[in-house]
C-alpha positions in Angstrom: 17.5 155.2 -24.8 18.4 151.9 -23.3 20.8 151.3 -26.1 22.8 154.5 -25.3 22.9 153.6 -21.6 24.4 150.2 -22.5 27.0 151.7 -24.7 27.9 154.4 -22.1 28.1 151.8 -19.4 30.4 149.6 -21.5 32.6 152.5 -22.4 33.0 153.5 -18.7 33.9 150.0 -17.7 36.5 149.8 -20.5 38.1 153.1 -19.5 38.1 152.2 -15.8 39.7 148.8 -16.5 42.4 150.5 -18.6 43.1 153.0 -15.9 43.2 150.4 -13.2 45.6 148.2 -15.3 48.0 151.1 -15.9 47.9 152.0 -12.2 48.7 148.5 -11.0 51.2 147.6 -13.8 54.2 149.0 -11.8 53.1 147.0 -8.7 53.0 143.8 -10.7 56.5 144.3 -12.0 57.9 145.0 -8.5 55.9 142.1 -7.1 57.4 139.7 -9.7 60.9 141.0 -8.9 60.4 140.6 -5.2 59.2 137.0 -5.6 62.3 136.1 -7.7 64.5 137.7 -5.0 62.9 135.8 -2.2 63.2 132.5 -4.1 66.9 133.3 -4.7 67.5 134.1 -1.0 65.8 130.9 0.1 68.1 128.9 -2.2 71.2 130.7 -0.8 70.0 130.1 2.7 69.6 126.4 2.2 73.1 126.2 0.8 74.5 128.1 3.7 72.7 126.0 6.3 74.1 122.8 4.7 77.6 124.4 4.8 77.1 125.4 8.4 76.1 121.9 9.4 79.1 120.4 7.6 81.5 122.8 9.3 79.9 122.2 12.7 80.5 118.4 12.2 84.1 119.1 11.3 84.6 121.3 14.4 83.0 118.7 16.7 85.3 116.1 15.2 88.5 118.0 16.1 87.3 119.7 19.3 88.9 118.4 22.5 86.4 118.0 25.2 87.7 119.3 28.5 86.1 117.6 31.6 84.3 120.0 33.9 86.4 120.9 36.9 84.9 119.3 39.9 86.5 121.8 42.3 84.8 124.8 40.6 81.4 123.1 40.4 81.7 121.9 44.0 82.9 125.4 45.2 79.9 127.1 43.6 77.5 124.6 45.2 79.2 124.4 48.6 77.3 126.0 51.4 79.3 127.1 54.4 77.9 127.9 57.8 79.4 129.0 61.1 78.5 125.7 62.7 80.2 123.8 59.8 83.4 125.9 60.0 83.5 125.3 63.8 83.0 121.6 63.3 85.7 121.4 60.7 88.2 123.3 62.8 87.5 121.1 65.8 87.8 117.9 63.7 91.2 119.1 62.6 92.0 120.0 66.2 93.3 123.5 65.3 93.1 126.8 67.0 91.5 129.8 65.4 95.0 131.1 64.5 96.2 127.8 63.0 92.9 127.3 61.0 93.2 130.9 59.7 96.8 130.2 58.6 95.8 127.0 56.9 92.9 128.6 55.0 94.8 131.9 54.4 92.7 134.3 56.5 93.1 136.0 59.8 92.2 134.7 63.3 89.4 137.3 63.6 87.8 136.1 60.4 87.6 132.6 61.6 86.1 133.8 64.9 83.5 135.8 63.1 82.6 133.0 60.7 82.0 130.7 63.7 79.8 133.2 65.5 77.6 134.0 62.4 74.3 132.2 62.0 73.2 131.0 58.6 75.1 130.7 55.4 78.4 132.5 55.0 79.2 134.6 52.0 82.9 133.9 51.2 85.2 134.8 48.4 85.9 132.1 45.8 89.5 131.8 46.9 88.5 131.2 50.5 85.9 128.7 49.5 88.5 126.8 47.5 90.9 126.8 50.4 88.2 125.5 52.8 87.2 122.8 50.4 90.8 121.7 50.1 91.1 121.5 53.9 87.8 119.5 54.2 89.4 116.3 53.0 92.4 116.5 55.4 92.7 114.7 58.7 94.1 116.3 61.9 97.7 114.9 61.3 97.7 116.1 57.7 96.5 119.5 58.7 99.3 119.8 61.3 101.9 118.6 58.7 100.6 121.2 56.2 100.9 123.9 58.8 104.4 122.9 59.8 105.4 122.7 56.2 104.1 126.3 55.6 106.0 127.5 58.7 109.3 126.0 57.5 108.8 127.5 54.1 108.1 130.9 55.6 111.2 130.5 57.9 113.3 129.6 54.9 112.2 132.8 53.1 112.9 134.9 56.1 116.4 133.5 56.6 117.3 133.9 53.0 116.2 137.5 53.0 118.0 138.2 56.3 121.2 136.7 54.8 120.8 139.0 51.8 120.5 142.0 54.1 123.6 141.0 56.1 125.6 140.7 52.9 124.8 144.3 52.0 
């Protein structure tokens, strides 16, 4: 009886191994194919990385570096307050109207800026104009204002002459 049990046990093991092998044979083939594909992709990636590095070096070689614009960086970092605007206007010895003309805003805007407490939220164009005025002295500011007035008078006279000709 023990002999029959051994033979039966061996036959069951042989059949189960054969069934397991046939069930996993397709997986083994696809696994081998995937490994080859991954190896091929790794090789291609290394080649592309080397090419990318080489092209990056060429681009850096021919790339012209533009210096950062100090005005833009300074304009973003600049902090304007009402007290600072008032001090700048008084340093330049200008009225609200003249300071407004110099900066390119209205008299009322200058008045409101000076009355406001804390930091002012200004447009980039206005910030740039105030920053350009910061470096001026009182005489230079007056000259700039008179220069602007003569330019505007010239424009008016030329347009009025054109109207008279019609």
